[in-house]
C-alpha positions as CSV (number, residue, x, y, z in Angstrom):
1,M,10.5,14.3,41.5
2,S,9.5,11.3,43.6
3,G,12.0,9.5,45.0
4,V,11.3,6.4,42.5
5,S,11.3,8.3,39.7
6,R,14.5,9.8,41.0
7,R,16.2,6.1,41.3
8,Y,15.2,5.2,37.7
9,V,17.1,8.5,36.9
10,L,20.2,7.5,38.6
11,S,19.7,3.5,37.2
12,G,19.3,5.4,33.6
13,L,22.3,7.3,34.1
14,M,24.4,4.1,35.7
15,G,23.3,1.8,32.6
16,G,24.6,5.1,30.4
17,A,27.8,4.1,32.1
18,L,28.0,1.1,32.0
19,A,27.0,1.2,28.0
20,G,29.3,3.7,27.7
21,S,32.4,0.6,29.0
22,A,31.1,-1.5,26.2
23,L,31.3,1.1,23.6
24,S,34.8,1.4,24.5
25,G,36.8,0.2,21.5
26,A,33.4,-0.7,19.4
27,G,33.6,-0.9,15.8
28,V,31.0,-2.2,13.6
29,G,29.7,-5.3,14.0
30,P,28.5,-7.0,17.2
31,A,30.4,-6.7,20.7
32,R,32.1,-10.0,22.1
33,S,31.5,-10.2,25.7
34,A,31.2,-12.6,28.2
35,E,28.2,-11.2,30.6
36,P,24.7,-12.8,30.2
37,T,22.7,-11.6,27.2
38,L,18.6,-10.7,27.8
39,R,18.0,-14.1,26.8
40,E,20.1,-15.7,29.3
41,R,19.3,-12.8,32.0
42,A,15.1,-13.4,31.1
43,E,15.3,-17.3,31.6
44,A,17.0,-17.5,34.7
45,K,13.9,-15.4,36.0
46,G,11.8,-18.1,34.3
47,L,10.8,-15.2,31.3
48,L,11.3,-14.9,28.4
49,Y,13.0,-11.7,25.7
50,G,12.8,-11.2,22.4
51,C,12.1,-8.8,19.4
52,A,10.7,-8.0,16.2
53,I,12.5,-9.0,12.7
54,K,12.1,-9.5,8.8
55,S,13.0,-12.0,6.4
56,S,14.9,-9.2,4.5
57,Q,17.0,-9.1,7.6
58,I,17.1,-13.1,7.8
59,R,18.5,-13.1,3.8
60,D,20.3,-10.1,3.9
61,D,22.2,-9.4,7.3
62,Q,23.8,-12.2,9.0
63,P,26.1,-10.1,11.8
64,F,22.3,-8.4,13.1
65,M,20.4,-12.0,13.2
66,Q,23.8,-13.5,15.2
67,M,22.6,-10.8,18.0
68,V,19.3,-12.1,17.5
69,T,20.6,-15.6,17.9
70,S,22.0,-14.4,21.0
71,E,20.2,-12.2,22.6
72,C,16.4,-13.2,21.9
73,D,14.8,-16.5,22.2
74,I,11.0,-15.5,20.8
75,V,10.4,-13.7,17.8
76,V,7.9,-12.0,16.0
77,H,6.9,-11.2,12.2
78,E,7.3,-7.2,12.4
79,W,4.8,-7.3,9.5
80,E,4.6,-9.9,7.3
81,L,2.0,-11.9,9.1
82,K,-0.4,-9.3,9.3
83,R,-3.2,-9.6,6.7
84,N,-2.5,-7.2,4.2
85,P,0.6,-8.9,3.1
86,V,-1.0,-13.1,3.8
87,Q,-4.0,-12.1,1.6
88,Q,-4.1,-10.1,-0.7
89,E,-6.9,-11.0,-2.9
90,P,-9.4,-13.9,-2.5
91,G,-9.2,-16.9,-1.4
92,K,-5.2,-17.4,-1.7
93,L,-3.1,-16.8,1.7
94,N,0.5,-16.4,1.0
95,F,2.7,-18.0,3.9
96,Y,6.3,-17.4,1.5
97,L,8.0,-14.4,3.6
98,P,6.1,-15.3,7.4
99,D,7.7,-18.7,6.6
100,M,11.0,-17.2,6.4
101,V,10.8,-16.2,10.5
102,A,9.3,-19.5,11.7
103,A,12.1,-21.5,9.5
104,Y,14.4,-19.5,11.3
105,A,13.2,-19.6,14.6
106,R,12.8,-23.7,14.1
107,R,16.1,-23.7,13.1
108,N,17.7,-21.9,15.9
109,G,15.5,-23.0,19.1
110,K,13.2,-19.8,18.9
111,K,9.8,-19.8,20.1
112,L,7.7,-18.0,17.3
113,R,5.2,-15.1,18.6
114,G,2.1,-14.9,15.3
115,H,1.2,-10.8,14.6
116,T,-2.0,-10.6,13.9
117,L,-5.2,-12.1,13.2
118,V,-7.8,-9.0,13.3
119,W,-6.5,-5.6,13.1
120,Y,-8.4,-2.9,12.1
121,Y,-5.5,-1.3,10.0
122,D,-4.1,-3.6,7.7
123,T,-7.0,-5.2,6.7
124,P,-6.9,-5.4,2.2
125,R,-8.8,-3.2,0.5
126,W,-11.2,-6.0,-1.4
127,I,-12.3,-7.6,2.4
128,V,-13.0,-3.8,3.5
129,D,-16.0,-3.4,0.4
130,A,-16.8,-7.3,0.8
131,L,-18.2,-6.6,4.2
132,K,-19.8,-3.3,3.5
133,V,-21.5,-5.6,0.6
134,K,-22.9,-8.7,3.1
135,A,-21.4,-9.2,6.8
136,D,-20.0,-12.6,5.9
137,P,-18.6,-14.4,9.1
138,E,-16.5,-16.1,7.0
139,L,-14.1,-13.3,6.0
140,L,-13.2,-13.3,9.5
141,T,-13.0,-17.3,10.2
142,G,-12.2,-18.3,7.2
143,Y,-8.9,-16.1,7.3
144,I,-8.4,-17.1,11.3
145,D,-8.9,-21.1,10.5
146,G,-6.4,-21.1,7.3
147,V,-3.7,-18.8,9.1
148,C,-4.0,-20.7,12.6
149,G,-4.6,-24.1,10.9
150,H,-1.1,-23.8,8.6
151,Y,0.7,-22.7,11.3
152,R,-0.9,-25.3,14.1
153,G,1.4,-26.5,16.8
154,R,4.5,-24.6,16.3
155,I,3.3,-20.8,17.8
156,H,3.9,-19.7,21.1
157,S,0.9,-17.0,21.5
158,W,-0.8,-15.1,18.9
159,D,-2.2,-11.5,19.2
160,V,-5.8,-13.0,18.3
161,V,-7.0,-8.9,18.0
162,N,-4.7,-6.3,17.7
163,E,-6.3,-2.3,19.1
164,G,-9.8,-2.9,19.2
165,V,-10.3,0.9,21.9
166,E,-10.3,4.1,20.7
167,P,-11.8,5.9,23.2
168,N,-11.9,9.0,20.7
169,E,-14.6,7.4,18.3
170,G,-17.1,7.7,21.2
171,H,-18.4,4.6,22.0
172,K,-19.7,3.8,25.6
173,D,-17.0,1.6,26.0
174,G,-14.4,2.6,24.0
175,L,-14.4,0.4,21.6
176,R,-13.2,1.3,18.5
177,V,-16.2,1.7,15.8
178,G,-14.4,2.8,12.6
179,S,-12.7,-1.4,12.4
180,P,-14.4,-2.5,9.0
181,W,-14.9,-5.7,11.9
182,F,-16.6,-3.8,14.6
183,Q,-18.7,-2.1,11.8
184,A,-19.5,-5.4,10.3
185,F,-20.1,-8.0,13.7
186,G,-20.4,-4.9,16.4
187,A,-18.5,-6.1,19.4
188,D,-19.2,-10.0,18.9
189,Y,-16.3,-9.7,16.7
190,L,-13.6,-10.2,19.5
191,D,-15.4,-13.5,20.4
192,I,-15.9,-14.8,17.2
193,A,-11.9,-14.1,16.6
194,F,-10.6,-15.9,20.0
195,R,-13.4,-18.9,20.1
196,T,-12.2,-19.1,16.7
197,A,-8.6,-19.3,17.2
198,R,-8.9,-21.4,20.4
199,A,-10.3,-24.7,17.5
200,A,-7.7,-23.6,15.3
201,D,-4.6,-23.8,17.8
202,P,-6.1,-25.2,20.9
203,D,-2.5,-25.0,22.2
204,A,-1.4,-21.4,21.6
205,L,-1.8,-18.5,24.2
206,L,-4.7,-15.9,22.8
207,F,-3.8,-12.5,23.5
208,Y,-5.8,-9.1,23.2
209,S,-2.9,-6.7,22.4
210,D,-3.6,-2.9,22.6
211,Y,-1.0,0.6,23.0
212,S,-0.7,3.9,25.8
213,V,-1.7,2.4,28.6
214,E,1.5,3.3,30.3
215,M,2.1,6.9,30.3
216,A,-0.2,9.3,32.6
217,S,-1.6,11.5,30.1
218,D,-5.5,11.5,30.1
219,I,-5.7,9.5,27.0
220,N,-4.2,6.6,28.3
221,E,-5.8,6.9,31.3
222,K,-9.4,6.5,28.6
223,R,-7.6,4.1,27.2
224,R,-6.4,1.8,30.3
225,T,-10.6,2.0,31.2
226,A,-12.0,1.0,28.1
227,V,-8.8,-2.3,28.1
228,L,-10.0,-3.1,31.0
229,K,-13.3,-3.3,29.6
230,V,-13.1,-5.7,26.4
231,L,-11.4,-8.1,29.0
232,E,-13.7,-8.0,30.9
233,R,-16.2,-8.5,28.6
234,L,-14.7,-11.5,27.1
235,K,-13.8,-12.9,30.5
236,S,-17.7,-12.2,31.4
237,R,-18.9,-13.9,27.9
238,N,-16.6,-17.2,28.8
239,V,-14.1,-16.5,25.5
240,P,-11.0,-18.1,25.4
241,I,-8.5,-15.3,26.0
242,D,-5.3,-16.3,28.1
243,A,-3.7,-12.9,28.3
244,L,-3.1,-8.8,27.6
245,G,-0.1,-7.9,25.6
246,I,0.9,-4.4,26.5
247,Q,2.9,-3.0,23.2
248,G,4.6,-0.4,24.7
249,H,4.9,2.4,22.2
250,L,7.2,4.8,25.0
251,K,6.7,8.4,24.3
252,P,8.4,10.3,27.8
253,F,9.4,13.5,26.2
254,V,5.8,14.0,25.6
255,D,4.1,12.6,28.2
256,R,5.3,11.6,32.2
257,F,5.5,7.8,33.6
258,D,3.0,7.6,36.8
259,E,4.1,4.1,37.9
260,R,1.1,4.0,40.5
261,R,-1.8,4.4,37.8
262,F,-0.1,1.4,35.5
263,A,0.5,-0.4,38.5
264,R,-3.0,-0.3,39.4
265,F,-3.9,-0.9,35.7
266,V,-1.5,-4.3,35.7
267,E,-3.0,-5.2,39.4
268,E,-6.7,-5.2,37.7
269,V,-5.2,-7.3,35.1
270,Q,-3.9,-9.9,37.1
271,S,-6.9,-10.0,38.8
272,M,-8.8,-11.2,35.7
273,G,-6.5,-14.6,35.2
274,L,-4.8,-13.6,32.5
275,K,-1.5,-13.5,32.0
276,M,0.5,-10.3,30.3
277,M,4.0,-9.3,28.1
278,F,5.4,-6.2,26.6
279,T,4.6,-7.9,23.1
280,E,5.8,-3.8,21.2
281,L,8.2,-2.4,23.1
282,Y,9.8,1.1,21.9
283,V,10.6,4.4,23.1
284,A,10.2,7.1,21.2
285,D,13.2,9.7,21.9
286,H,12.1,12.5,19.4
287,H,11.3,15.9,21.6
288,G,14.4,14.5,23.8
289,P,18.2,16.3,24.9
290,E,20.3,17.2,21.8
291,D,22.7,15.6,23.2
292,I,22.9,11.4,23.0
293,A,24.0,11.0,26.3
294,R,21.4,12.7,28.3
295,R,19.1,11.2,26.0
296,D,19.7,7.7,26.2
297,A,20.1,7.8,29.9
298,Q,16.2,9.1,30.4
299,V,15.5,6.1,27.7
300,A,17.4,3.8,29.3
301,S,15.4,5.8,32.8
302,V,11.3,5.3,31.4
303,T,12.7,2.1,30.1
304,R,13.7,0.4,33.7
305,A,10.8,2.6,35.6
306,V,8.1,1.0,33.6
307,L,9.8,-2.5,33.5
308,D,10.0,-2.7,37.2
309,V,6.6,-2.2,37.6
310,A,5.5,-4.5,35.4
311,L,7.9,-7.4,36.4
312,A,7.1,-6.9,39.6
313,S,3.6,-8.8,38.1
314,P,4.4,-12.4,39.0
315,V,1.6,-13.3,35.8
316,M,3.9,-11.4,33.3
317,L,5.5,-13.6,30.8
318,G,8.6,-11.0,29.7
319,V,9.5,-8.9,27.2
320,M,9.9,-8.3,23.1
321,T,11.6,-5.4,21.6
322,W,10.1,-3.9,18.3
323,G,13.2,-4.3,17.0
324,L,16.5,-5.0,18.6
325,S,18.9,-2.6,17.0
326,D,18.5,1.2,15.8
327,R,19.3,0.5,12.1
328,Y,16.1,-0.9,11.8
329,S,13.3,0.9,13.9
330,W,10.5,2.4,12.0
331,L,10.9,5.3,14.0
332,S,13.0,6.6,12.2
333,S,11.0,6.8,9.0
334,Y,7.6,7.8,10.6
335,P,7.3,11.1,10.2
336,E,5.3,11.8,13.7
337,Y,8.3,10.3,15.6
338,R,11.6,11.0,13.1
339,W,14.4,13.4,13.7
340,A,14.0,16.2,11.2
341,D,18.8,16.3,10.5
342,G,17.9,12.6,9.8
343,Q,19.6,10.9,12.7
344,L,17.9,7.6,13.8
345,S,16.2,7.2,16.5
346,R,17.4,5.6,19.3
347,G,14.4,3.9,21.3
348,L,16.1,-0.2,21.1
349,P,18.3,-2.4,22.8
350,L,21.3,-2.0,20.4
351,D,23.1,1.1,18.2
352,A,22.9,1.1,14.8
353,E,26.5,-0.7,14.7
354,L,24.7,-3.5,17.1
355,Q,26.3,-2.0,20.2
356,K,24.7,-1.9,23.4
357,K,22.9,1.2,24.4
358,P,21.6,2.7,28.4
359,M,18.1,1.0,27.4
360,Y,20.0,-2.4,26.9
361,Y,21.3,-2.3,30.4
362,A,18.0,-1.3,31.4
363,I,16.2,-4.3,30.2
364,A,19.0,-6.1,31.7
365,Q,18.6,-4.6,35.1
366,A,14.9,-4.8,35.4
367,F,15.3,-9.2,34.5
368,D,18.4,-9.5,37.2
369,A,16.3,-7.3,39.8
370,R,12.4,-9.8,39.0
371,K,12.2,-11.6,42.6
């Protein structure tokens, strides 16, 4: 184990001890604490902290939303602003659910991210079928105009294109050739999407977002290379892109973290004049130790290690976790990540009772350490 890695393991264990003191006497509901929140720690260093939320949580879980309001200064729709729920049939955009999240953000003075305008996965079936008949750019630009126009001036940043690379599909630059948008328009769909978004919502930051660029495996290295090629291509064509969204889907129990490889990637993105942000951070704890204290400490350790590397960059805007509490983690229901005995995944800052875990303190310490 390197000296750097050993330090992170120790910091994770220290976070566990801190969290243990915070948990003493804890019951159901938010803990009462005078210590600074993640929001306050981030703000002190010129950063943002936030999380993904759903309209159902706003409606049904006030204790949880109290924690979101306290801990976060930016929120993002977990699923309700993806295209499938917004446009289930031609010519109709349904903003009822995403507007509930937008209204919460406005009432509580929170910034709002838009996720996501163009994604290969959540494209409604009727659009996929229509693109096969005719590669009509209006199927791409009309939607972006409609959604960005609806939220114009109210969005901090848009994930314009989400997950546009897949090195395993054989494209020379690692692009996701199975995407219906690539099949219809080739790589130009990225240019079209960003230019349309800039015209429709000129003050929002425009992000390209992708995953698996943090860990050490060969597939992560291929994805880092492919993402850099996407960014280089967009910059060389004067496409209006402002930032890279590093999703941060960490899997420390199946892949190790290599701080040098990740630091090199961060430096290369920074050299292009782009900003960065962690946009969907969580830690998949499946395959970790059965002992929860040990597992929590290791989750905290890798969280701190990754954030320390990223936050060393002056262009890093902040950190968003994909949820705030384990009670709502999608990992607990997804076959690849769920525990066979039915226990909840523990890959978010708060546990199911809304108590702070070692991961919470790892994020806090990373904010505090940022120069």
